[in-house]
N, C-alpha and C positions, 0 to 999 in steps of 0.2 A: 582309334578304338578305347584308349585309356582314359579318354575325357570323361565320359559320361560315367563312368562307375568312380571318379574321384569326385564329380558333384554329387552324385548321387550318395556316397557316403559322408560329405559334407553337409550335404542340405538333406539329410533323411526326416527332418522333423515333419516338413511342411505337407509331404505327400502323404505320410500316414496320418496328420491331424486330418487330411481332406477328406480321405476315406473313411476316417473313422466319425466325420460329420456326418456325412449321409448312411453311415451304418448306425449311427446314436439313433437317426431318424427312422430306419427302415427297422430295426430290432427295437419295437415299440413296445411299452408294459401297457397293457389294457387294464385300466381299472373297473369302469363297470358302463352299461347301456349306452356305446359309441365314444366313452372317454378315455384317451388315451394320454399315457406320459412318454415325451417324445427327448430323447437326452444328444441330440447333434448340437445344440449351440453350446454344449459344455467344450467340443472341441474346436468351435468357433470362438469363443471367448479365450480359447488357449492359444489360437493363431493369432489373434489380436496382440496379447501380449509377446508372442516371441519373435513373431513375423511381420506387425506393422499392419496400419488399417486396411490399406489394398487389398492386402492376401486376405485379410480378417473379411470382409464385404465378400469375396471371393468364396470363403468358403462357407457364409452364410447362404448363397445363392446356390451352391453345391448342393448344403443341408437341405435346405427350403425347397431345392426341386422335388421332392419326394411328398411334399405334403400336397402336390397338385395330382399326385396319383390317389393317395391314401381319402384326399377331401375333396378332389374335383374342384377346386377354387383355388386363387391364386392371394386369396387374402392372407395366406399362414406364410408363404414365403416372404410379402411384402411385411409383413409386422418382423420377421426373422431378420432382415435384412436393416430393416428399422433401427432394431435394438443393437445389432452390432456397429450401427453409424454411429449412435447416440454414444454408447460404451468407449469406441474408439477414440472418440471426440474427446471426452472425457479424461481418459487416460493419456491423451496428448497432454491436458492443462496438468499433466502430476498430479491426479487423483487417482491414487495406487491402491485404494482400498475398493477392489473389485466388488464387493457383496453391496456395499452398501450404494456404489453407483447403478448396481444392476438394478438393484430394490427400488430405487428413486425413479428409474426408469419406467418400471412395470407401474407403480404405484401414480404417475404423474402425466406418461404419455402411453403407454402399453396398455391398460386397462381401457382407457376410452375410449380407442381406437379401434380395440377389438369389439367392444360393445357396438360403437356404430356400425361395424360391417357383417357383424351376425346378426345385428335385428332388424335394420334397412337393407345390408346388400342382401343377405341369405332369407329375409323374411321369416326368421325364427321367432319363437314364441320370447318373453322376455324372462321365464325362466329361463328356460332353456338357454340362453344369450348368456344369462349371470353366471351359469353354471359353467360354460366353457372360459368365459372372463376369468373368474377367479383360478379355473384350473390352469389357465396359462401363466397368470402371475405366479402361484404358485411354483409350476413347472420353472419358469424363468429363475427364480430366486434359488428353487433346489439347485439347478444347474450351475449356477453363479458357485454356490457354495462347494460344489464338487468341484470345479475348475479351480478354485483359490486354494483347496487342499491340495490339490495335485501340483500346482505353481510350487507351494510351501514344504512338497515332501521331496520334490524331484525337482533339481538342481539342473534342468535343461538348458542346453546352449542357446542363444539368442540370435537369430538370422536374419540377415536385413537383405531381403530378396524384393522390398518395396520398390517398384518400379521409379515411385518418384524419388525425390532428394529431399532432404531437410526435414520439416516436420511429420511427413509422412511415417517416418519410424521413429516412436519416440522411447527414451531411454530410460526402462523399468527397472526401478529401484527394488533392491531387495526387500521382501515383505517385513515390518519394525514386529519388535515382541507385540507393542498395541494391538497392531492389527491383527496379528495370529491371536491373541487373546480375545479381542472383537469377534473373529470369526467363530472362533469354540462357542463361546457365550451366546451367539446367534444361532450357529449350530445344535447346541443342547437346546434349544427351546422350540426351534422351528421341526429339526427332524423327527422327535418324538411326537408334536402335534402334528404333522404331516402324515406318520404312519399309523398315528390311531384313527384322524380322519377318513385314510384311504382305506382301512382294515374295516372300520364301521362301516363303511359305504359297503363294502363288499358284503359283510355280513348282513346288513338290511337288504341288500338284493337279493343274495341267496333266501332269506327269509320270508321275501315278499315272492319270490317264486315257489316256496314250498307252499306254502298258505295258498297262491293260483290252484297249484297239484290239489290240495285238499279240496278247496273250493269245489273245481272242475269234477274231482271224482264224487262228492256230497251231492254234487247237483244231478250227476246223470244216473244215480243209483233211479230215482223215483220216475227219470221220465222213460228209462229201461223198463221198469216194473210197469207203467201205464200202459207202454205199448204192447211187452209180452203179454200180459192180461186182457187186453183186449183181441189180441189175435188166436188166444187161446179159449176166449168164452165163444168165438165165431166157429171155432172149430170143433170144440166138443157141442157147441149147439147143431152144428152140421150133423155130426156124428150120432146125436141122439133123432133127429130128424128122421136119418134114413134106416134106424133102427125100428120106429113106430111105422114107417110107412111100408116097409119091406112085405108084409103081409097082405097088403092091401094092391102093391102091384101084383103080386102073387097069384090073388083070386083075378085079375085084372086081365090076366094074360092067360086064364082059363075059360075068357068069355064072360066072366061076371063083370058086364059094364054098369051095374049099380054100384059099385064101390066111387066110379069117376067123379060123382059130385062131392061124396066125402073128402077123396085125395085134393080136388083144387081147392078146399076150403083149408085142409090143412097147409096147404101152399100158401095161400096167402096169409094165413095167420103166421106162417115160421117168417114169411119176407116182412110184416110188420114188426115182428116181435125183435129181429134183427135187421136192425137201420142199417149194417154195413154191407148187408149185401144188396147188392143193385141189381139183380135177378136171380131168381131159382125155377130149376125145372126139375120136372121127373121123364124118364126114358123107360120103354118097357123093356123086352127082351129081344125084340127087333132093332133096337134103339130109336122107335120113333118117341117124340116128345109127347105126353099123354098131360100133363101138368105143368104150369107154368104161371108165375107171377114174378111181375105183370105179365100179361097174356102176348102184349107184344112187345118186341122191340125197341131201338131207340130210332129205327126209320118209320115205325107204327104198322110193320108188319107180324103177324101171326106166328108165334113158334108151334102152337098144336100141330099136328102131323107131320114136323119136321122130322126127317132121319138124319143120326148123328149115330149111323152106326160105327165109327171110327171110336167111340166112347166106349163101346161094348168092346171091340177088339183090341184095345188098348190096356185092358186088365194083364196083369200076370197070373200065373197059377201058384198058389190063391190069389183070388184076387184082393188087391191093396188100395187103400186110399192114393187118388194122385194129385199131386198139386202142381200147377203149372207155375212157370217164370212170370216175371211181371210182362206185359203187352198190353197191345193194342189189337184191336179187329176192323175190318171195314165196318162191323155194324154198332160195334162200342168202341169209340175213341176212348173213353177215359183209361188211363193206366188202371190194370187190373189184376188181380191171380184166380183162378178157375180153381175149384176146391172140386174135385171129383169121387163120388163115394160108390162102390160097388153094393147093390143091393141082393142081399145073398141070403135065401131060404131054405133052410135042410141042404146046405151045400149046393145050392143050384141058384146060380147067377139067373137072377127074375127082371135085372134091368141098373138104371144108374140113378143117382141123385149128384146134379151137378148147382154149385152156388158160385156167383162172381162177386169175390169183395174186394167192394169199393176202397182203394187204397187213399183217397181224398179226406177221409174220415180220421186218418193217422195225423195228417199236418191240423187239425184242430187239437189233436190230443197232445202236439209238441207247443204248439204256442199255448196251450193249458197250463204246461209244465213250466215253461220260460221264466223265469222269476226278473228276467231284468232284461229289458231294450236291447243291451248290447251285446246279449249271448245267443249266438248262432247256432241252432240245432237241425240236423240234416240226417236223414233217415236215408240208407243205400243198401243196393245188394251189393252181392259178389261180385258181379261185373262193374262197379261204382257208378251204377246207375242212379240217379235220385227217385226214391221211393215219395218222402215228404221233407220237407225244409222251411224254415222258415226265413231263409233270405230272398226275397222279392226276385233275384234275378234268374235264379234255379228254378226249373220247370222239369215236371216229373219226365225221367227217362234219358235225362238230361246226362252226361259223364259228369263227374265232380271227381276233380283233382286238389284237395286243400291245399297241399304243399307247393303246386306249379306256381312258378315265378318268384321262386326264394331257396331258403336253405333250412332244411328243419335240423332241429337239435334235439336228443332224447333228452328227456328228464326222467323216466322210467319208461317200462315195455309199453305202456299203453298214451302216455302222456309226451308231448312234443311242443316245442317252442321253435314257432316259423318265422325266420327272418327275412323280407323281401329282397329284391336285387337293387330295386330303385325305393326312393330316389338316389342321387348320389351320396349325398350327406350321410355319414352312418348314424347320426343321434336322427335325425328324421325316421331313416328306417327302422330304427329299433321303436320308435314313438306308433309305428304302422305294422308295428308286428302284432302275430296272436299267437296265444297257447291253444293248444288243440287237445282235446281228449277224445279218444277213440273206443270203443266198447262193443265189443259182439254181444249179439242177443244169442243168449243161449237156448231158448226155447224156439226159434226161428233160424232156420238155415241160413246161413252164408247172409244174414242182414245185419249192418253195422250201424253205430250210432255214431256219429262225430259234432260235438259241441265244442262251439270257438268260442274264446274269450278273450276281447282285444285288450293288450299290454297299453295302452295310452295312460289310462289312469292312473294304473301303478307306477308307469315311469315318471310320470308328472308330479305324482307324490312323493317319490323317491330323489326327483332332482331338486325338489325345493327344500328337502333334508340334506343334500348334497350342498347346495347355494346356503344355507346357513352355517354346516359345519367349515366351508372353507370360508365364507367370511369372517369366521370366528377364527380361522388360522391367521388368516393376516392379520388381522386387529390385534391379535396377541404375538404376533411376529412384528409389529409396527412400534407395540410398547417393548417388546425385547430389542430392537434395535436401540431405541432410547436407552435402556439401561446399560447396556452393552457397551457405547459409545462412553458414558460415564464411568463405567466399571472400570474399563480397560483404559482409558485416562490416569485414573486414578491410583491402578497398580502398576502401570508401567512409568510415570513421571520419576519415583526414586530413583530405578535404574538406568535411567537416561541422565540422571544429573549424577549417581556415581562414576558412568560412564567418560564425561564429560572430564569430572577431578581425576581419574585415573587416565587419563591420556598421557602419554610419554613419562610415567612415573619415574624412570633414571633419571633424566635432564631435570627434572623437578627437585627431584631429594640432592642432586650434585650440587644447582646452581643457587635455587632459592627456597628449598625447604618446601615443607607441606604441612599445616593443622588438620586435625581432627574433623572430621565432617559428622553431620546429625541428619541425618534423611528422617522425612515424616512419613509413617507408612504402619499400617496397621497390619501388615504380613509378615508374621514372624521371622521367617527365612529370609526380610529382608534387614529387619533389625539385626538379626545375627549376623549377618553381613558386615553391615555396617560397622557391630561393635569388633567382630576381625581385621577387617580392612586397618580399624583406629589401630588396632593393638598391634597387627602387621607395620604398618606407620611408623609407631616409635619404634618397635622392634628393629627395623632395617635402620633408621637413622641411626642407632645407637651403635648398630654393627658397623655400618659404615666409619662411623668416627672411629671405632676400634681397630676395623681394617687400617684404615689411613696414618692412626698412632703407632700402631705394630710397623706399617711400611716407615715409618720415619727414622722409628727405632731402629729397623735393620740396617738403613743406610748409615747413620751415626755409628753402629758398630763396623762396618766395614770400612768407614772413613778412618776410625780410631785404630784399625787392624791397619792398615794403610800405612798410614803415620808413621806405626811400630814400626814396620817394615824399613820407613826411608833411614830411620835413625840408627838401625842396627846396621844397616848398608854402609852410614855414614862413621860408623864408628869402628867395623870391619875394613874398611878402605884401606886402611894402613899396615893391615896384619896379612901380610901374605903369608903367612907359614901356615895360617888357618883358614886361606883361601877354600880349601875344598870342602871343610867344614861349613865355611859361611854359605857356599854356593849349595850344599845340601840342604841348610836351613832355609836358603832363600826359595830352592824350590819349594819344600814343603809349604812354607809359607804361603806360596804363591800358590799352590792347590788348594789350599784352605781357602783362601779367599775366594778362589773359583768356585771351589765348592759351596760355598756357604753363599756364592750369588746364585749358582745356579739352585740351592736349595730354595732360595728366596724365589725365583722366578717359577720354578715348579710349583712352589705352595703357592703363591698369589693366581697360578694359573688352575690348579685344581680348585683352588676356593673361590675363583671367580665361575670355574664350571658349576662346581655342587649349589652354589648359592644360584647362578641365574637359572636352573634347571627350574627349581620350586618356583621361580619369580617368575618365569617364563609361562608355567602353569596356570600361575595365578592370574597373569595378565592376560593370559590366551582364553580361560574361562569367563574372564570378564567382560571380554569383550565378544565371545560368542552368547555371551548374556545378553547384550544388548544387541548384535546384527546378525546373531541368526535364529531362523523360527523356529522356537523351541516350545514343546508342550510342559506344563507342569511339571510332568515327573522330571524330565530333561532339566529342568530348571534347578529344582532339590539337589542332582547328581553333580551337577555343574558346581552348587555351591559346598555340597557337600567336598568337590575336589580341592577346591580352595581351602577349605578347613585344614584338608590332608595334608597340602603342599606345606601351609604355615607350619604344622607341628613336625612335618621334615625339617624344614628350614630350624628350628628350633632345635630339635636333636643333632641337626649338624652343628650348632654354634656350641652347644655343650660337650661335644666331644671334641672340638677345635681346640676348646679350653684346657678339655684335659691333655691332649696333646702338645699344646702350647708349655704347661708347666711342666709337663716329662720333658721335652726338649730343652726347656732352659735349664734343667736341674734345680727347681724349685719345689718337687714335690718329695716334702719328707716320708720317711716311712717310720711310723710309730709302732713301735713295737710292747704287746701289752699283752696280759692273760685273755685268752678268747676261748669258749667251751664252743668247736666246732658242731655239736650238735644242734646248738641253740641257731647258729647261723644256718645251717642245713633246715632247718623247723623255718627259719625266716624267710628263704630263697623260697621253699615249698608254698610255705602261706601265700606269698607273694604271686605266683604263676600258676595256683592252682586252679582258677578263674578260668585261664585261657586255657588249658590243657583239658578241662571240662567241655569248654564250648568248641573245641577242637575235636573232640571226641578221643583224646590221648589219653595215656595211662603215664604217671610222672610217679616214677618210684625211687628211692632212697634207699642205699644200704652203708652203715657205717662199721668198721673193725670192730669187734668187740675187743680188742687188745687197745685201742683209744679210749681209755676211760678216765685220761686224765685233760685238764687244760694246757694249751699251748701259750709259748709269747708268738705273737703274730700281731699284723697290722689286720684288726677283723675289718675298718673300711674297705679298703684294697681288697682284699678276700672276698669281700660282698659284691663289689665291683666287678671282679673278676667272673665271681661263678654269676652274676645277675645277666655278664654280655655271654656267656656260653650257654648256661641253661635257656635265655632269650631265644638267640639264634638255633640252638636244637630245637625249641617248638617253632621259630619263624618257618624253618625249612621241613616241617615233617607232616605230613597230610592224615598219617596211620600209622598207627602204632604206638610205642611209646617211647619214653625219655628217661634213661637210668643215669643217677649220678650215685657214684661209687666212691668211698674216701677210705683210703686204708694206709697200714704201716707196713712198709717194704724191709725196715731195717732199724735196730734199736743201739744206741751204741752210749756208753757211759764214759764221761769226762771230769775232770776235774770241778769243770763247772755247772757239772749236773746232766741229767740223761737227755740225748739227744734222737730224734727220730729220724727216719726218713721218709717225709709224707707223700704219699700219690692221691691225687684226685683225679677221676676221672670222669667224663661226660659222654655218652653213649646215644645216638637218636638211631632211628630205623628211617630217617629223610632223604632228601636226593640226591646226597653223596658227594662228594668233590672230585672232579678229576684229576688224575696225576700230574699231566703238565701245570694246573692249576694249584697245588698244594705248596710247592714251593715259595709262589708269592703271592698266598692268600693273606699274609700278615702284614704283606707293603699296606702304606695309604690309600685309603680310596681305591681298593680291590676289591672286587668278588669271582666269585667262582662262575663259568659261564651257564652255568645252570639257574644260578641264581640271580633272574630280573630283578631290579629295582623297581619295576612297571607294578609287577605281579607282587613280590614280597617288603619291597622298601628299602630303608637302610642307607647307611652312607660310606660303608667300606672301612671305617675307621675303629669300630671294636674288637675286633681279634687285632688290629696295629696296638690299641691299648693295654688290651689283654697279654701280648706277648712282653711290652715293655714294662709292664707291674710287675710280670713273674719274673721277669731278670732283675729288676729293683728288689726284689723280696728275696734275693738267690737261688733262684728255682730257674727250671726250663718248660717248655711246651712242646709236645708234639702231637702228631696227627696220623693216623688212619682211617682212609675212606676207600670206599669203592661207590663208583656211581651207581643210584638205581637202590643201593642197601643201606647207606646210612655211613656215619662219619662218627669217630671217638676221637675227642680231644685228653692228651693225660699231661696234667702236671706235675710235677716233679721237685718236691723241696728237700734235697739231702741232709739239711743240718737245722733240723728246728727243733727248739729246746722245749722239754715239758715241765711244765709247772709244779712245784711241790710245795709241801706246806701251805695249801691254798687257803685264805682266811674263811673263817665260820659263812660271813656275809658275800664271799665271792661266788661261784661258779658252782654248779650241781653236774660234774660230769653225768652223761648218759642221760639227762633232765628231757623226756619225751621224745626221743629218738627211739625205737627199738631196733634189735639187730636184725630183724627180717626185712628192712627196708623200710618199713611204714612209720609214720608218725602218728606217736601214741598223743592221749589225752595229757593236758597239764596238772600236774599234782598241785594244789593249792591249799595244803595244810595249814600254812604259818600264815597265811591269810596276805600271802602278796603276790604278785603278779609282777614280770617281767616283759617289757615290751621292747618291741622291734626298735631298732639303731636307724637314724635318719642317713643320708649318704653326706656325713660332715666333712670328709674329705676334699668336697667340693665349695668348702665354705671358707672365708678368709679366717688362717691362722686362729686370730684372738677375737671372734665374732661372739660377740655374748649373746645374741639376739633366738641363739638355738634352745631347745628346750632339754635342761637339765643337764648340760652339756660339761663334760670333765676336761681336764687340760689335754687331753689329747687328740679333744675335735669330734667326739665320739657320745652320743646318748646313753644318759648311763640308769638303770633302770632305778623306779621309782615305787613306794610302796603305795599301795591306794588309802587315799585317809579314811578314818573310821568317821561314820554317821550312821545316825539312827537309820532302825527298817525303812520306813516311811519314806524318808527323802532319800534311800539308796532302791528302792522300789520305783520312785518317780523318775530316778536319774536314766535305771536302767530302760524304762519305758521311752523316754526320750530317744536314748540313745539307738534303741531297737528301730523306731518308728523312721530317724533319721537314715538309718542303714538301708532298710527297704526302700524308702520313698524317694532318696536324693542321693546316699551314696551310689548305690546299683549301678547306675545311669552315668554320673559325674565323673566317678572313676575312669570311663571311658572318652566319655568328650572333652571334659577338661575346659568347659565354657568358663570365661575370665568372672564374669561378674556372679555367676551362681558359683564358683569357688571362693571368692570374696564374701558371700553373704554364709556358705557352708564354715568358712573357718572363725567369721564374726560368732556366729551361733556357740557353737564349742568352746570359742575362750571366753565368752559370757556365761556358758553355763558351768566352767571351770572357776568362774568367779563365785558364782553363786551359791555352788556347793562345796566351794573348799579344794578343790581338787588342782593343783598347780600345774600338773603335769597336762590334764586336758587343757587347760587356759595355754600353757607355751605351744601345745601342739598345736592349737587352732592361729596363734599367733605365728607360728614356722609357716604354714601353709598360706597366709596372707604377705610373709616375707618372700618364700620360693616365689610366689607371685609376682611379686613386685621386681624380684632378681630375674626373673623369666627364664627360672631354672626348671627347665621341663621333667629333665630326669628325676631332680629330688621331689619335684611335685608328685611324679608316680610312685616314686618310693613311700612318702608321705601318705597318700590314700590307700596305699596297699595296707599301711599301719592301723587303719581305723578299728577293723573290726576286733582288733586284741583289746580296747579297750571297752567294750560293751562285754567280750569274753572274760576279762578279767574282774570286771565287777559282779557280773552273773556268779562266777566262783568264789567269790569272797563269801554273798550272799547266801550261796548253797554252804560254805564252809560253816558259816555263821550259825545257818539253822539248823545245821547238822548238832553241832556243840549244844545247840540249846536243847535238841533232844535226846541228847545224852547224858546232859545233866536232869 
């Protein structure tokens, strides 16, 4: 009982595809006049790919069996099975481009065979055969495109259910990027052209039917008027004649036989005047015929003296005209109607007048109004009996059913399209169909006019148009195939080259090394990928060397400490009285050695993990670009992911260098006069853009009592604030980030005045769980809500912040609630205030208001102060810095004097650079563009005599060469200050000129 469900669970795909193959042909898409789109071959192609050739032929037979029902011939199933056979054999020969293989089948094999089968096998016209041939080719290519997209989009399992072994089941390869691009290009050409062709064909068909309806309506009006006028003329003539003879009949009834000759003369004249009357006669009060024209009936018997009392008794009271239905008599075998009019004189019924209307005349009217021989006109009564018809096979009084042997389709309340049941082929039935317009005659009760127009000529015209459109579609598709092959190869080849080079990068870096590569491509993303890969390659090689050297140095230190312990053991071996002290020292030394070894192992493990994570991402996305079937948008996303992982790797290396300096004790704290308000203003300017982009409010408040500069390490304070504010903005999605700097205590000592400085950074972000707050300052540690996948980071920022705070004589504490936000509090209990600051030094309170908002910078003395770079990351005696002081920090410099025209020209250049280049480059940090940006600024500084601007550009280039990403970000954040300072100088000069 359990075996069948297990098999069904394992091999569910094949039964579903077999059913889908039949269903795809059953639920067909009707295009026009018997031409349908079938979709069963989509499932057949999928069976070929996933289950092998034998099952593909079975699927083709199942799907094609429905064509026997709808087309009533076996050519359709033969073509479908032949398509499956040829495509399956080509796939076994490792031709995995399904669209190309199927297109070649239809162009070289399918179309010729379809034309032969339908032209001579089914005896169709050349136009109809050409239409079906082109339609089936377009249908086949369309289905192969859909099947290819399904294979690309769904990774279905292969199921080897083939009853044969060996080559019957071929190993299907994953579709390459080149094939995916080829399929997309073909689809972008084929699908719009196909939809336009089908839509235009349907529009033309609807327009043809609309014109046919209008034509039938227009043709029916004169025919209707002609028949009604003919009938009304005879009826009104009979009424007038009856009125004129009524007095004569009354006199004859009174015995005045002298009026009989006059009555006979009038009767003959009436019959001559109205040729539509086959005979007329007049009866007296007793119903005896007293006048007749002609006198004898059709068999030669005289009508005079015959008694027709039923005519008199048949009148109602008051007597009215009586019109008989269409009929024949034994005497008058021609179909006719009898018009009997009572002869009334002074309200007395004196006799009757009878006229037989010969309806054979109406046939002449129908022929007279027929404009084309193809137009069939039939006049019927209420019992569907033929009165007259232009159809030779229809005789009067026969029953006429125009919709017999077919199905009518309503076009409007009076117009129909009749579709015959035979022959079996739907295209031929469309050619034999008719359009009918049925119109009731208003002036003749129960009479209807049936006008039929064959659809053959209109269908042939539409078929010719459709053949031309489908032929153009296939020709353009063939051109598109050629273009798609060329374009896909040209785009994919550089990526294939990169894939081969990037295979097994760790082994190549470790044993043989790699040289930068140059991919030849016109695609900008590929060029950027090439550049980023080369830069990543150089960085990885350098970092591998650095890590190896660090590992070697650590082993040397451990060996030195071990040797020291051995010497101590030898020295203390003879000193028994100090054994206990020696044992304690040995235990401590041993623990330190084990701790050092553990720290080394843990450090190397963490470093390996953190480097491996972005490296795996870079290698993984490179593999995906080559092995996974991707769209163009996915390709761009993977390239962006590679760039992001590279930046993460550089940030990690910067943090590792900081941690290494702190651990090695080589980080020197440099106390110097610092203006806290200036530093706060720099931090706000750096993070303003990020806060605005996330819709956050970044506010700052500085205690009003803090009006003097302090002795502090400005570089490390900036680094601390940069980490805390950056983290606050990173983990805050809405609300604000608030920075407060205040004074908790003021004390006077002999050395000067000291304050207890407090700095708080508060955010409304995701918060930190209580169990994570104790370890959040550990190396490579983040809180459990702070996903590196979502927020990024390495977990080193808070570690560096805590250790820098300790080196500066302070402490850091944390208060946080998950979902409400976090507050980091820095307390420095002994910070010395700067007294007697020289005039050229700091200006306390400059640029920051006590309400927490950064104010404008006053520039009355025509000078400007610039943001300092992160000089602490440089070598202690690095002379490449911009106007660097001995403390390793940038010192502000005055803007050089220049004439107004040159100053305005430089302002314009800097403004254009800020708008067109800097606004994007500060986020992308593309190496080539950064180098060009720095070169331009350095050249402008030289040209305009501004040393700071020249050194600033050179600093960007130097940071790029050192791979110092953090310094690059800080330098890029300073750029707007150069233009702002120059603009304020210009404003100050202009205002002085105005005042003078």
